[in-house]
PyMOL Python script that loads the backbone (N, CA, C, O; Angstrom):
from pymol import cmd

cmd.read_pdbstr("""\
ATOM      1  N   MET A   1     134.464 143.345  70.237  1.00  0.00           N
ATOM      2  CA  MET A   1     134.160 143.154  68.828  1.00  0.00           C
ATOM      3  C   MET A   1     132.786 142.498  68.712  1.00  0.00           C
ATOM      4  O   MET A   1     132.535 141.449  69.305  1.00  0.00           O
ATOM      5  N   GLN A   2     131.910 143.125  67.948  1.00  0.00           N
ATOM      6  CA  GLN A   2     130.562 142.599  67.779  1.00  0.00           C
ATOM      7  C   GLN A   2     130.478 141.760  66.508  1.00  0.00           C
ATOM      8  O   GLN A   2     130.994 142.143  65.458  1.00  0.00           O
ATOM      9  N   ILE A   3     129.827 140.626  66.623  1.00  0.00           N
ATOM     10  CA  ILE A   3     129.625 139.738  65.484  1.00  0.00           C
ATOM     11  C   ILE A   3     128.385 140.193  64.723  1.00  0.00           C
ATOM     12  O   ILE A   3     127.374 140.556  65.324  1.00  0.00           O
ATOM     13  N   SER A   4     128.474 140.171  63.409  1.00  0.00           N
ATOM     14  CA  SER A   4     127.331 140.443  62.536  1.00  0.00           C
ATOM     15  C   SER A   4     127.070 139.206  61.700  1.00  0.00           C
ATOM     16  O   SER A   4     127.968 138.397  61.469  1.00  0.00           O
ATOM     17  N   PHE A   5     125.841 139.066  61.253  1.00  0.00           N
ATOM     18  CA  PHE A   5     125.440 137.900  60.475  1.00  0.00           C
ATOM     19  C   PHE A   5     124.820 138.331  59.161  1.00  0.00           C
ATOM     20  O   PHE A   5     124.011 139.258  59.120  1.00  0.00           O
ATOM     21  N   VAL A   6     125.199 137.662  58.099  1.00  0.00           N
ATOM     22  CA  VAL A   6     124.488 137.743  56.831  1.00  0.00           C
ATOM     23  C   VAL A   6     123.722 136.434  56.742  1.00  0.00           C
ATOM     24  O   VAL A   6     124.275 135.366  57.002  1.00  0.00           O
ATOM     25  N   TYR A   7     122.454 136.515  56.376  1.00  0.00           N
ATOM     26  CA  TYR A   7     121.624 135.313  56.391  1.00  0.00           C
ATOM     27  C   TYR A   7     120.706 135.275  55.178  1.00  0.00           C
ATOM     28  O   TYR A   7     120.421 136.298  54.556  1.00  0.00           O
ATOM     29  N   ILE A   8     120.254 134.073  54.863  1.00  0.00           N
ATOM     30  CA  ILE A   8     119.276 133.866  53.801  1.00  0.00           C
ATOM     31  C   ILE A   8     118.116 133.085  54.394  1.00  0.00           C
ATOM     32  O   ILE A   8     118.305 132.061  55.052  1.00  0.00           O
ATOM     33  N   LEU A   9     116.913 133.590  54.150  1.00  0.00           N
ATOM     34  CA  LEU A   9     115.694 132.910  54.563  1.00  0.00           C
ATOM     35  C   LEU A   9     114.993 132.358  53.335  1.00  0.00           C
ATOM     36  O   LEU A   9     114.988 132.987  52.277  1.00  0.00           O
ATOM     37  N   LYS A  10     114.404 131.187  53.481  1.00  0.00           N
ATOM     38  CA  LYS A  10     113.518 130.653  52.449  1.00  0.00           C
ATOM     39  C   LYS A  10     112.099 130.912  52.927  1.00  0.00           C
ATOM     40  O   LYS A  10     111.712 130.480  54.013  1.00  0.00           O
ATOM     41  N   CYS A  11     111.335 131.611  52.120  1.00  0.00           N
ATOM     42  CA  CYS A  11     109.981 132.004  52.480  1.00  0.00           C
ATOM     43  C   CYS A  11     108.976 130.942  52.037  1.00  0.00           C
ATOM     44  O   CYS A  11     109.295 130.069  51.230  1.00  0.00           O
ATOM     45  N   ALA A  12     107.766 131.029  52.574  1.00  0.00           N
ATOM     46  CA  ALA A  12     106.713 130.065  52.259  1.00  0.00           C
ATOM     47  C   ALA A  12     106.367 130.053  50.770  1.00  0.00           C
ATOM     48  O   ALA A  12     105.915 129.029  50.256  1.00  0.00           O
ATOM     49  N   ASP A  13     106.570 131.171  50.067  1.00  0.00           N
ATOM     50  CA  ASP A  13     106.290 131.221  48.626  1.00  0.00           C
ATOM     51  C   ASP A  13     107.484 130.751  47.798  1.00  0.00           C
ATOM     52  O   ASP A  13     107.501 130.907  46.577  1.00  0.00           O
ATOM     53  N   ASN A  14     108.496 130.169  48.479  1.00  0.00           N
ATOM     54  CA  ASN A  14     109.692 129.609  47.847  1.00  0.00           C
ATOM     55  C   ASN A  14     110.684 130.674  47.373  1.00  0.00           C
ATOM     56  O   ASN A  14     111.625 130.358  46.646  1.00  0.00           O
ATOM     57  N   SER A  15     110.486 131.910  47.769  1.00  0.00           N
ATOM     58  CA  SER A  15     111.444 132.965  47.440  1.00  0.00           C
ATOM     59  C   SER A  15     112.510 133.010  48.534  1.00  0.00           C
ATOM     60  O   SER A  15     112.348 132.423  49.604  1.00  0.00           O
ATOM     61  N   TYR A  16     113.598 133.717  48.246  1.00  0.00           N
ATOM     62  CA  TYR A  16     114.675 133.887  49.211  1.00  0.00           C
ATOM     63  C   TYR A  16     114.751 135.345  49.640  1.00  0.00           C
ATOM     64  O   TYR A  16     114.516 136.254  48.844  1.00  0.00           O
ATOM     65  N   TYR A  17     115.080 135.550  50.892  1.00  0.00           N
ATOM     66  CA  TYR A  17     115.291 136.890  51.431  1.00  0.00           C
ATOM     67  C   TYR A  17     116.663 136.914  52.082  1.00  0.00           C
ATOM     68  O   TYR A  17     116.983 136.034  52.881  1.00  0.00           O
ATOM     69  N   THR A  18     117.470 137.900  51.755  1.00  0.00           N
ATOM     70  CA  THR A  18     118.813 138.046  52.313  1.00  0.00           C
ATOM     71  C   THR A  18     118.846 139.281  53.199  1.00  0.00           C
ATOM     72  O   THR A  18     118.324 140.334  52.836  1.00  0.00           O
ATOM     73  N   GLY A  19     119.468 139.138  54.369  1.00  0.00           N
ATOM     74  CA  GLY A  19     119.545 140.254  55.296  1.00  0.00           C
ATOM     75  C   GLY A  19     120.821 140.225  56.107  1.00  0.00           C
ATOM     76  O   GLY A  19     121.640 139.315  55.977  1.00  0.00           O
ATOM     77  N   VAL A  20     120.978 141.241  56.951  1.00  0.00           N
ATOM     78  CA  VAL A  20     122.136 141.359  57.845  1.00  0.00           C
ATOM     79  C   VAL A  20     121.629 141.814  59.211  1.00  0.00           C
ATOM     80  O   VAL A  20     120.705 142.623  59.298  1.00  0.00           O
ATOM     81  N   THR A  21     122.234 141.295  60.270  1.00  0.00           N
ATOM     82  CA  THR A  21     121.835 141.655  61.626  1.00  0.00           C
ATOM     83  C   THR A  21     122.989 141.411  62.583  1.00  0.00           C
ATOM     84  O   THR A  21     123.932 140.686  62.266  1.00  0.00           O
ATOM     85  N   SER A  22     122.905 142.022  63.750  1.00  0.00           N
ATOM     86  CA  SER A  22     123.899 141.758  64.792  1.00  0.00           C
ATOM     87  C   SER A  22     123.361 140.778  65.831  1.00  0.00           C
ATOM     88  O   SER A  22     124.104 140.337  66.708  1.00  0.00           O
ATOM     89  N   ASN A  23     122.064 140.432  65.741  1.00  0.00           N
ATOM     90  CA  ASN A  23     121.470 139.485  66.684  1.00  0.00           C
ATOM     91  C   ASN A  23     120.535 138.556  65.897  1.00  0.00           C
ATOM     92  O   ASN A  23     119.360 138.866  65.701  1.00  0.00           O
ATOM     93  N   LEU A  24     121.061 137.438  65.461  1.00  0.00           N
ATOM     94  CA  LEU A  24     120.313 136.533  64.590  1.00  0.00           C
ATOM     95  C   LEU A  24     119.109 135.912  65.311  1.00  0.00           C
ATOM     96  O   LEU A  24     118.038 135.789  64.717  1.00  0.00           O
ATOM     97  N   ASN A  25     119.265 135.524  66.560  1.00  0.00           N
ATOM     98  CA  ASN A  25     118.145 134.923  67.290  1.00  0.00           C
ATOM     99  C   ASN A  25     116.976 135.903  67.432  1.00  0.00           C
ATOM    100  O   ASN A  25     115.820 135.542  67.216  1.00  0.00           O
ATOM    101  N   GLN A  26     117.295 137.129  67.794  1.00  0.00           N
ATOM    102  CA  GLN A  26     116.238 138.145  67.929  1.00  0.00           C
ATOM    103  C   GLN A  26     115.576 138.414  66.589  1.00  0.00           C
ATOM    104  O   GLN A  26     114.355 138.549  66.503  1.00  0.00           O
ATOM    105  N   ARG A  27     116.384 138.490  65.553  1.00  0.00           N
ATOM    106  CA  ARG A  27     115.840 138.774  64.221  1.00  0.00           C
ATOM    107  C   ARG A  27     114.908 137.665  63.762  1.00  0.00           C
ATOM    108  O   ARG A  27     113.867 137.939  63.164  1.00  0.00           O
ATOM    109  N   MET A  28     115.269 136.413  64.035  1.00  0.00           N
ATOM    110  CA  MET A  28     114.406 135.292  63.650  1.00  0.00           C
ATOM    111  C   MET A  28     113.086 135.353  64.417  1.00  0.00           C
ATOM    112  O   MET A  28     112.028 135.063  63.857  1.00  0.00           O
ATOM    113  N   TYR A  29     113.142 135.725  65.684  1.00  0.00           N
ATOM    114  CA  TYR A  29     111.916 135.897  66.468  1.00  0.00           C
ATOM    115  C   TYR A  29     111.037 136.974  65.824  1.00  0.00           C
ATOM    116  O   TYR A  29     109.822 136.808  65.725  1.00  0.00           O
ATOM    117  N   GLN A  30     111.648 138.063  65.392  1.00  0.00           N
ATOM    118  CA  GLN A  30     110.893 139.144  64.759  1.00  0.00           C
ATOM    119  C   GLN A  30     110.226 138.671  63.469  1.00  0.00           C
ATOM    120  O   GLN A  30     109.092 139.050  63.178  1.00  0.00           O
ATOM    121  N   TYR A  31     110.930 137.842  62.696  1.00  0.00           N
ATOM    122  CA  TYR A  31     110.311 137.301  61.478  1.00  0.00           C
ATOM    123  C   TYR A  31     109.131 136.416  61.823  1.00  0.00           C
ATOM    124  O   TYR A  31     108.070 136.531  61.209  1.00  0.00           O
ATOM    125  N   ASP A  32     109.298 135.538  62.794  1.00  0.00           N
ATOM    126  CA  ASP A  32     108.231 134.609  63.180  1.00  0.00           C
ATOM    127  C   ASP A  32     106.999 135.350  63.690  1.00  0.00           C
ATOM    128  O   ASP A  32     105.871 134.913  63.465  1.00  0.00           O
ATOM    129  N   ALA A  33     107.212 136.466  64.374  1.00  0.00           N
ATOM    130  CA  ALA A  33     106.112 137.237  64.954  1.00  0.00           C
ATOM    131  C   ALA A  33     105.570 138.309  64.015  1.00  0.00           C
ATOM    132  O   ALA A  33     104.642 139.030  64.382  1.00  0.00           O
ATOM    133  N   ALA A  34     106.125 138.427  62.817  1.00  0.00           N
ATOM    134  CA  ALA A  34     105.756 139.504  61.884  1.00  0.00           C
ATOM    135  C   ALA A  34     105.836 140.856  62.588  1.00  0.00           C
ATOM    136  O   ALA A  34     104.931 141.685  62.491  1.00  0.00           O
ATOM    137  N   PHE A  35     106.945 141.051  63.297  1.00  0.00           N
ATOM    138  CA  PHE A  35     107.177 142.262  64.079  1.00  0.00           C
ATOM    139  C   PHE A  35     107.077 143.519  63.217  1.00  0.00           C
ATOM    140  O   PHE A  35     106.590 144.554  63.672  1.00  0.00           O
ATOM    141  N   TYR A  36     107.535 143.422  61.985  1.00  0.00           N
ATOM    142  CA  TYR A  36     107.411 144.522  61.018  1.00  0.00           C
ATOM    143  C   TYR A  36     106.390 144.080  59.968  1.00  0.00           C
ATOM    144  O   TYR A  36     106.768 143.450  58.980  1.00  0.00           O
ATOM    145  N   PRO A  37     105.115 144.393  60.157  1.00  0.00           N
ATOM    146  CA  PRO A  37     104.055 143.836  59.304  1.00  0.00           C
ATOM    147  C   PRO A  37     104.119 144.235  57.838  1.00  0.00           C
ATOM    148  O   PRO A  37     103.511 143.570  56.999  1.00  0.00           O
ATOM    149  N   ASP A  38     104.837 145.300  57.506  1.00  0.00           N
ATOM    150  CA  ASP A  38     104.930 145.727  56.111  1.00  0.00           C
ATOM    151  C   ASP A  38     106.180 145.207  55.404  1.00  0.00           C
ATOM    152  O   ASP A  38     106.395 145.523  54.234  1.00  0.00           O
ATOM    153  N   CYS A  39     106.999 144.423  56.083  1.00  0.00           N
ATOM    154  CA  CYS A  39     108.241 143.956  55.455  1.00  0.00           C
ATOM    155  C   CYS A  39     107.960 142.800  54.490  1.00  0.00           C
ATOM    156  O   CYS A  39     106.887 142.198  54.519  1.00  0.00           O
ATOM    157  N   TYR A  40     108.924 142.507  53.653  1.00  0.00           N
ATOM    158  CA  TYR A  40     108.801 141.499  52.602  1.00  0.00           C
ATOM    159  C   TYR A  40     108.355 140.150  53.142  1.00  0.00           C
ATOM    160  O   TYR A  40     107.517 139.484  52.534  1.00  0.00           O
ATOM    161  N   THR A  41     108.905 139.744  54.270  1.00  0.00           N
ATOM    162  CA  THR A  41     108.665 138.395  54.776  1.00  0.00           C
ATOM    163  C   THR A  41     107.356 138.240  55.553  1.00  0.00           C
ATOM    164  O   THR A  41     106.891 137.115  55.733  1.00  0.00           O
ATOM    165  N   ALA A  42     106.757 139.317  56.011  1.00  0.00           N
ATOM    166  CA  ALA A  42     105.566 139.219  56.863  1.00  0.00           C
ATOM    167  C   ALA A  42     104.432 138.455  56.184  1.00  0.00           C
ATOM    168  O   ALA A  42     103.733 137.680  56.836  1.00  0.00           O
ATOM    169  N   SER A  43     104.248 138.661  54.904  1.00  0.00           N
ATOM    170  CA  SER A  43     103.174 137.976  54.173  1.00  0.00           C
ATOM    171  C   SER A  43     103.658 136.675  53.549  1.00  0.00           C
ATOM    172  O   SER A  43     102.902 136.012  52.839  1.00  0.00           O
ATOM    173  N   ARG A  44     104.902 136.304  53.805  1.00  0.00           N
ATOM    174  CA  ARG A  44     105.476 135.092  53.212  1.00  0.00           C
ATOM    175  C   ARG A  44     105.914 134.092  54.285  1.00  0.00           C
ATOM    176  O   ARG A  44     106.800 133.269  54.051  1.00  0.00           O
ATOM    177  N   ARG A  45     105.296 134.169  55.445  1.00  0.00           N
ATOM    178  CA  ARG A  45     105.632 133.268  56.539  1.00  0.00           C
ATOM    179  C   ARG A  45     104.930 131.941  56.354  1.00  0.00           C
ATOM    180  O   ARG A  45     103.893 131.876  55.695  1.00  0.00           O
ATOM    181  N   PRO A  46     105.473 130.889  56.921  1.00  0.00           N
ATOM    182  CA  PRO A  46     106.674 130.863  57.760  1.00  0.00           C
ATOM    183  C   PRO A  46     107.943 130.968  56.918  1.00  0.00           C
ATOM    184  O   PRO A  46     107.955 130.643  55.731  1.00  0.00           O
ATOM    185  N   VAL A  47     108.995 131.426  57.558  1.00  0.00           N
ATOM    186  CA  VAL A  47     110.301 131.508  56.914  1.00  0.00           C
ATOM    187  C   VAL A  47     111.234 130.503  57.578  1.00  0.00           C
ATOM    188  O   VAL A  47     111.065 130.138  58.742  1.00  0.00           O
ATOM    189  N   GLU A  48     112.217 130.070  56.806  1.00  0.00           N
ATOM    190  CA  GLU A  48     113.198 129.109  57.302  1.00  0.00           C
ATOM    191  C   GLU A  48     114.601 129.673  57.088  1.00  0.00           C
ATOM    192  O   GLU A  48     114.930 130.117  55.988  1.00  0.00           O
ATOM    193  N   LEU A  49     115.412 129.656  58.115  1.00  0.00           N
ATOM    194  CA  LEU A  49     116.806 130.087  57.994  1.00  0.00           C
ATOM    195  C   LEU A  49     117.563 128.982  57.274  1.00  0.00           C
ATOM    196  O   LEU A  49     117.696 127.878  57.802  1.00  0.00           O
ATOM    197  N   VAL A  50     118.067 129.269  56.061  1.00  0.00           N
ATOM    198  CA  VAL A  50     118.744 128.240  55.280  1.00  0.00           C
ATOM    199  C   VAL A  50     120.252 128.481  55.160  1.00  0.00           C
ATOM    200  O   VAL A  50     120.994 127.592  54.742  1.00  0.00           O
ATOM    201  N   PHE A  51     120.702 129.685  55.528  1.00  0.00           N
ATOM    202  CA  PHE A  51     122.137 129.992  55.455  1.00  0.00           C
ATOM    203  C   PHE A  51     122.433 131.178  56.352  1.00  0.00           C
ATOM    204  O   PHE A  51     121.638 132.112  56.455  1.00  0.00           O
ATOM    205  N   TYR A  52     123.590 131.128  57.000  1.00  0.00           N
ATOM    206  CA  TYR A  52     124.101 132.327  57.663  1.00  0.00           C
ATOM    207  C   TYR A  52     125.618 132.247  57.741  1.00  0.00           C
ATOM    208  O   TYR A  52     126.200 131.163  57.748  1.00  0.00           O
ATOM    209  N   ALA A  53     126.236 133.403  57.798  1.00  0.00           N
ATOM    210  CA  ALA A  53     127.689 133.517  57.947  1.00  0.00           C
ATOM    211  C   ALA A  53     127.959 134.624  58.949  1.00  0.00           C
ATOM    212  O   ALA A  53     127.241 135.623  58.999  1.00  0.00           O
ATOM    213  N   GLU A  54     129.010 134.436  59.753  1.00  0.00           N
ATOM    214  CA  GLU A  54     129.395 135.415  60.768  1.00  0.00           C
ATOM    215  C   GLU A  54     130.514 136.312  60.252  1.00  0.00           C
ATOM    216  O   GLU A  54     131.402 135.869  59.524  1.00  0.00           O
ATOM    217  N   PHE A  55     130.452 137.574  60.641  1.00  0.00           N
ATOM    218  CA  PHE A  55     131.469 138.552  60.269  1.00  0.00           C
ATOM    219  C   PHE A  55     131.836 139.374  61.496  1.00  0.00           C
ATOM    220  O   PHE A  55     130.986 139.644  62.344  1.00  0.00           O
ATOM    221  N   THR A  56     133.093 139.770  61.589  1.00  0.00           N
ATOM    222  CA  THR A  56     133.538 140.623  62.685  1.00  0.00           C
ATOM    223  C   THR A  56     133.528 142.096  62.303  1.00  0.00           C
ATOM    224  O   THR A  56     133.751 142.965  63.146  1.00  0.00           O
ATOM    225  N   ASN A  57     133.268 142.373  61.031  1.00  0.00           N
ATOM    226  CA  ASN A  57     133.234 143.748  60.538  1.00  0.00           C
ATOM    227  C   ASN A  57     131.865 144.000  59.907  1.00  0.00           C
ATOM    228  O   ASN A  57     131.540 143.395  58.886  1.00  0.00           O
ATOM    229  N   ILE A  58     131.063 144.878  60.497  1.00  0.00           N
ATOM    230  CA  ILE A  58     129.708 145.136  60.006  1.00  0.00           C
ATOM    231  C   ILE A  58     129.726 145.689  58.576  1.00  0.00           C
ATOM    232  O   ILE A  58     128.837 145.381  57.783  1.00  0.00           O
ATOM    233  N   GLY A  59     130.718 146.488  58.251  1.00  0.00           N
ATOM    234  CA  GLY A  59     130.818 147.021  56.891  1.00  0.00           C
ATOM    235  C   GLY A  59     131.005 145.922  55.868  1.00  0.00           C
ATOM    236  O   GLY A  59     130.401 145.954  54.796  1.00  0.00           O
ATOM    237  N   PHE A  60     131.839 144.952  56.194  1.00  0.00           N
ATOM    238  CA  PHE A  60     132.057 143.824  55.291  1.00  0.00           C
ATOM    239  C   PHE A  60     130.786 142.987  55.182  1.00  0.00           C
ATOM    240  O   PHE A  60     130.446 142.514  54.097  1.00  0.00           O
ATOM    241  N   ALA A  61     130.081 142.803  56.300  1.00  0.00           N
ATOM    242  CA  ALA A  61     128.830 142.040  56.284  1.00  0.00           C
ATOM    243  C   ALA A  61     127.799 142.719  55.382  1.00  0.00           C
ATOM    244  O   ALA A  61     127.120 142.048  54.604  1.00  0.00           O
ATOM    245  N   ILE A  62     127.678 144.023  55.480  1.00  0.00           N
ATOM    246  CA  ILE A  62     126.729 144.764  54.640  1.00  0.00           C
ATOM    247  C   ILE A  62     127.108 144.640  53.170  1.00  0.00           C
ATOM    248  O   ILE A  62     126.235 144.467  52.319  1.00  0.00           O
ATOM    249  N   ASP A  63     128.401 144.727  52.863  1.00  0.00           N
ATOM    250  CA  ASP A  63     128.855 144.560  51.480  1.00  0.00           C
ATOM    251  C   ASP A  63     128.486 143.184  50.950  1.00  0.00           C
ATOM    252  O   ASP A  63     128.041 143.060  49.808  1.00  0.00           O
ATOM    253  N   LYS A  64     128.666 142.141  51.770  1.00  0.00           N
ATOM    254  CA  LYS A  64     128.341 140.776  51.346  1.00  0.00           C
ATOM    255  C   LYS A  64     126.842 140.609  51.154  1.00  0.00           C
ATOM    256  O   LYS A  64     126.406 139.946  50.212  1.00  0.00           O
ATOM    257  N   GLU A  65     126.044 141.209  52.045  1.00  0.00           N
ATOM    258  CA  GLU A  65     124.588 141.142  51.897  1.00  0.00           C
ATOM    259  C   GLU A  65     124.175 141.745  50.552  1.00  0.00           C
ATOM    260  O   GLU A  65     123.397 141.145  49.811  1.00  0.00           O
ATOM    261  N   LYS A  66     124.693 142.920  50.246  1.00  0.00           N
ATOM    262  CA  LYS A  66     124.362 143.582  48.972  1.00  0.00           C
ATOM    263  C   LYS A  66     124.788 142.727  47.782  1.00  0.00           C
ATOM    264  O   LYS A  66     124.077 142.647  46.781  1.00  0.00           O
ATOM    265  N   GLN A  67     125.951 142.090  47.898  1.00  0.00           N
ATOM    266  CA  GLN A  67     126.452 141.237  46.816  1.00  0.00           C
ATOM    267  C   GLN A  67     125.530 140.031  46.606  1.00  0.00           C
ATOM    268  O   GLN A  67     125.158 139.724  45.473  1.00  0.00           O
ATOM    269  N   ILE A  68     125.164 139.357  47.686  1.00  0.00           N
ATOM    270  CA  ILE A  68     124.315 138.165  47.591  1.00  0.00           C
ATOM    271  C   ILE A  68     122.932 138.528  47.052  1.00  0.00           C
ATOM    272  O   ILE A  68     122.348 137.756  46.291  1.00  0.00           O
ATOM    273  N   LYS A  69     122.404 139.680  47.432  1.00  0.00           N
ATOM    274  CA  LYS A  69     121.084 140.094  46.951  1.00  0.00           C
ATOM    275  C   LYS A  69     121.051 140.212  45.427  1.00  0.00           C
ATOM    276  O   LYS A  69     119.991 140.052  44.821  1.00  0.00           O
ATOM    277  N   LYS A  70     122.180 140.485  44.810  1.00  0.00           N
ATOM    278  CA  LYS A  70     122.247 140.624  43.352  1.00  0.00           C
ATOM    279  C   LYS A  70     122.414 139.283  42.636  1.00  0.00           C
ATOM    280  O   LYS A  70     122.284 139.208  41.415  1.00  0.00           O
ATOM    281  N   TRP A  71     122.700 138.237  43.391  1.00  0.00           N
ATOM    282  CA  TRP A  71     122.957 136.927  42.789  1.00  0.00           C
ATOM    283  C   TRP A  71     121.687 136.295  42.239  1.00  0.00           C
ATOM    284  O   TRP A  71     120.575 136.590  42.676  1.00  0.00           O
ATOM    285  N   SER A  72     121.893 135.416  41.266  1.00  0.00           N
ATOM    286  CA  SER A  72     120.795 134.629  40.724  1.00  0.00           C
ATOM    287  C   SER A  72     120.330 133.618  41.770  1.00  0.00           C
ATOM    288  O   SER A  72     121.042 133.332  42.734  1.00  0.00           O
ATOM    289  N   ARG A  73     119.153 133.093  41.571  1.00  0.00           N
ATOM    290  CA  ARG A  73     118.629 132.058  42.459  1.00  0.00           C
ATOM    291  C   ARG A  73     119.564 130.850  42.474  1.00  0.00           C
ATOM    292  O   ARG A  73     119.818 130.277  43.533  1.00  0.00           O
ATOM    293  N   ALA A  74     120.078 130.458  41.305  1.00  0.00           N
ATOM    294  CA  ALA A  74     120.974 129.300  41.216  1.00  0.00           C
ATOM    295  C   ALA A  74     122.237 129.525  42.048  1.00  0.00           C
ATOM    296  O   ALA A  74     122.715 128.603  42.708  1.00  0.00           O
ATOM    297  N   LYS A  75     122.769 130.725  42.021  1.00  0.00           N
ATOM    298  CA  LYS A  75     123.983 131.018  42.781  1.00  0.00           C
ATOM    299  C   LYS A  75     123.691 131.033  44.283  1.00  0.00           C
ATOM    300  O   LYS A  75     124.495 130.542  45.074  1.00  0.00           O
ATOM    301  N   LYS A  76     122.551 131.591  44.677  1.00  0.00           N
ATOM    302  CA  LYS A  76     122.167 131.560  46.092  1.00  0.00           C
ATOM    303  C   LYS A  76     121.996 130.123  46.572  1.00  0.00           C
ATOM    304  O   LYS A  76     122.406 129.788  47.683  1.00  0.00           O
ATOM    305  N   GLU A  77     121.396 129.276  45.746  1.00  0.00           N
ATOM    306  CA  GLU A  77     121.193 127.888  46.143  1.00  0.00           C
ATOM    307  C   GLU A  77     122.511 127.131  46.236  1.00  0.00           C
ATOM    308  O   GLU A  77     122.654 126.249  47.082  1.00  0.00           O
ATOM    309  N   ALA A  78     123.462 127.455  45.392  1.00  0.00           N
ATOM    310  CA  ALA A  78     124.787 126.838  45.508  1.00  0.00           C
ATOM    311  C   ALA A  78     125.424 127.222  46.839  1.00  0.00           C
ATOM    312  O   ALA A  78     126.027 126.379  47.502  1.00  0.00           O
ATOM    313  N   LEU A  79     125.294 128.484  47.234  1.00  0.00           N
ATOM    314  CA  LEU A  79     125.820 128.934  48.530  1.00  0.00           C
ATOM    315  C   LEU A  79     125.120 128.201  49.672  1.00  0.00           C
ATOM    316  O   LEU A  79     125.771 127.706  50.592  1.00  0.00           O
ATOM    317  N   ILE A  80     123.807 128.136  49.608  1.00  0.00           N
ATOM    318  CA  ILE A  80     123.018 127.465  50.643  1.00  0.00           C
ATOM    319  C   ILE A  80     123.430 125.999  50.766  1.00  0.00           C
ATOM    320  O   ILE A  80     123.522 125.470  51.874  1.00  0.00           O
ATOM    321  N   ASN A  81     123.673 125.352  49.642  1.00  0.00           N
ATOM    322  CA  ASN A  81     124.025 123.928  49.621  1.00  0.00           C
ATOM    323  C   ASN A  81     125.505 123.661  49.873  1.00  0.00           C
ATOM    324  O   ASN A  81     125.933 122.508  49.905  1.00  0.00           O
ATOM    325  N   GLY A  82     126.283 124.720  50.050  1.00  0.00           N
ATOM    326  CA  GLY A  82     127.713 124.556  50.318  1.00  0.00           C
ATOM    327  C   GLY A  82     128.514 124.171  49.093  1.00  0.00           C
ATOM    328  O   GLY A  82     129.627 123.661  49.222  1.00  0.00           O
ATOM    329  N   ASP A  83     127.974 124.403  47.905  1.00  0.00           N
ATOM    330  CA  ASP A  83     128.665 124.071  46.654  1.00  0.00           C
ATOM    331  C   ASP A  83     129.498 125.277  46.214  1.00  0.00           C
ATOM    332  O   ASP A  83     129.207 125.921  45.206  1.00  0.00           O
ATOM    333  N   TYR A  84     130.539 125.565  46.997  1.00  0.00           N
ATOM    334  CA  TYR A  84     131.334 126.779  46.796  1.00  0.00           C
ATOM    335  C   TYR A  84     132.107 126.779  45.483  1.00  0.00           C
ATOM    336  O   TYR A  84     132.381 127.842  44.925  1.00  0.00           O
ATOM    337  N   ASP A  85     132.459 125.603  44.988  1.00  0.00           N
ATOM    338  CA  ASP A  85     133.189 125.524  43.722  1.00  0.00           C
ATOM    339  C   ASP A  85     132.347 126.013  42.548  1.00  0.00           C
ATOM    340  O   ASP A  85     132.892 126.477  41.547  1.00  0.00           O
ATOM    341  N   ALA A  86     131.034 125.913  42.660  1.00  0.00           N
ATOM    342  CA  ALA A  86     130.146 126.319  41.571  1.00  0.00           C
ATOM    343  C   ALA A  86     129.914 127.832  41.531  1.00  0.00           C
ATOM    344  O   ALA A  86     129.494 128.363  40.503  1.00  0.00           O
ATOM    345  N   LEU A  87     130.178 128.517  42.616  1.00  0.00           N
ATOM    346  CA  LEU A  87     129.845 129.947  42.697  1.00  0.00           C
ATOM    347  C   LEU A  87     130.461 130.807  41.588  1.00  0.00           C
ATOM    348  O   LEU A  87     129.750 131.623  41.000  1.00  0.00           O
ATOM    349  N   PRO A  88     131.749 130.656  41.281  1.00  0.00           N
ATOM    350  CA  PRO A  88     132.315 131.529  40.244  1.00  0.00           C
ATOM    351  C   PRO A  88     131.674 131.359  38.870  1.00  0.00           C
ATOM    352  O   PRO A  88     131.677 132.294  38.068  1.00  0.00           O
ATOM    353  N   ASN A  89     131.131 130.194  38.592  1.00  0.00           N
ATOM    354  CA  ASN A  89     130.575 129.925  37.266  1.00  0.00           C
ATOM    355  C   ASN A  89     129.096 130.269  37.133  1.00  0.00           C
ATOM    356  O   ASN A  89     128.536 130.186  36.040  1.00  0.00           O
ATOM    357  N   LEU A  90     128.468 130.649  38.226  1.00  0.00           N
ATOM    358  CA  LEU A  90     127.037 130.951  38.181  1.00  0.00           C
ATOM    359  C   LEU A  90     126.823 132.459  38.093  1.00  0.00           C
ATOM    360  O   LEU A  90     126.843 133.163  39.103  1.00  0.00           O
ATOM    361  N   ALA A  91     126.623 132.928  36.898  1.00  0.00           N
ATOM    362  CA  ALA A  91     126.399 134.361  36.683  1.00  0.00           C
ATOM    363  C   ALA A  91     124.908 134.655  36.835  1.00  0.00           C
ATOM    364  O   ALA A  91     124.075 133.750  36.778  1.00  0.00           O
ATOM    365  N   LYS A  92     124.588 135.926  37.028  1.00  0.00           N
ATOM    366  CA  LYS A  92     123.186 136.324  37.133  1.00  0.00           C
ATOM    367  C   LYS A  92     122.609 136.397  35.728  1.00  0.00           C
ATOM    368  O   LYS A  92     122.712 137.412  35.040  1.00  0.00           O
ATOM    369  N   LYS A  93     122.005 135.303  35.331  1.00  0.00           N
ATOM    370  CA  LYS A  93     121.369 135.240  34.023  1.00  0.00           C
ATOM    371  C   LYS A  93     120.279 134.192  34.091  1.00  0.00           C
ATOM    372  O   LYS A  93     120.195 133.434  35.058  1.00  0.00           O
ATOM    373  N   LYS A  94     119.455 134.150  33.078  1.00  0.00           N
ATOM    374  CA  LYS A  94     118.372 133.171  33.058  1.00  0.00           C
ATOM    375  C   LYS A  94     118.921 131.854  32.511  1.00  0.00           C
ATOM    376  O   LYS A  94     119.606 131.819  31.489  1.00  0.00           O
ATOM    377  N   PHE A  95     118.605 130.791  33.211  1.00  0.00           N
ATOM    378  CA  PHE A  95     119.020 129.463  32.799  1.00  0.00           C
ATOM    379  C   PHE A  95     117.844 128.758  32.144  1.00  0.00           C
ATOM    380  O   PHE A  95     116.693 128.940  32.541  1.00  0.00           O
ATOM    381  N   GLN A  96     118.149 127.950  31.135  1.00  0.00           N
ATOM    382  CA  GLN A  96     117.100 127.180  30.481  1.00  0.00           C
ATOM    383  C   GLN A  96     116.665 126.058  31.405  1.00  0.00           C
ATOM    384  O   GLN A  96     117.488 125.418  32.059  1.00  0.00           O
ATOM    385  N   LYS A  97     115.368 125.831  31.450  1.00  0.00           N
ATOM    386  CA  LYS A  97     114.829 124.769  32.320  1.00  0.00           C
ATOM    387  C   LYS A  97     114.785 123.454  31.616  1.00  0.00           C
ATOM    388  O   LYS A  97     114.362 122.456  32.199  1.00  0.00           O
TER     389      LYS A  97
END
""", "prot")
cmd.dss("prot")
cmd.show_as("cartoon", "prot")
cmd.util.cbc("prot")
cmd.orient("prot")
């Protein structure tokens, strides 16, 4: 059984990037080296791994990645901070500052 990871990176421009991989260490090396120079993170380095979760089913991991990518920044930050109780109440909408 192969483990898959869903992860969130915080980029130098303060944006978040969500991805999925079967080898998190290798993937982080690729981000640091700008292995794919045209990807979203290459021009936003350095990146910081701020969240990851392990999955035993790659299909489920991909579904979760797609779900998280649709979340608002506030909801992603609640996940990153481990504030799981807040997740159901954070809809994808604009919040007043």
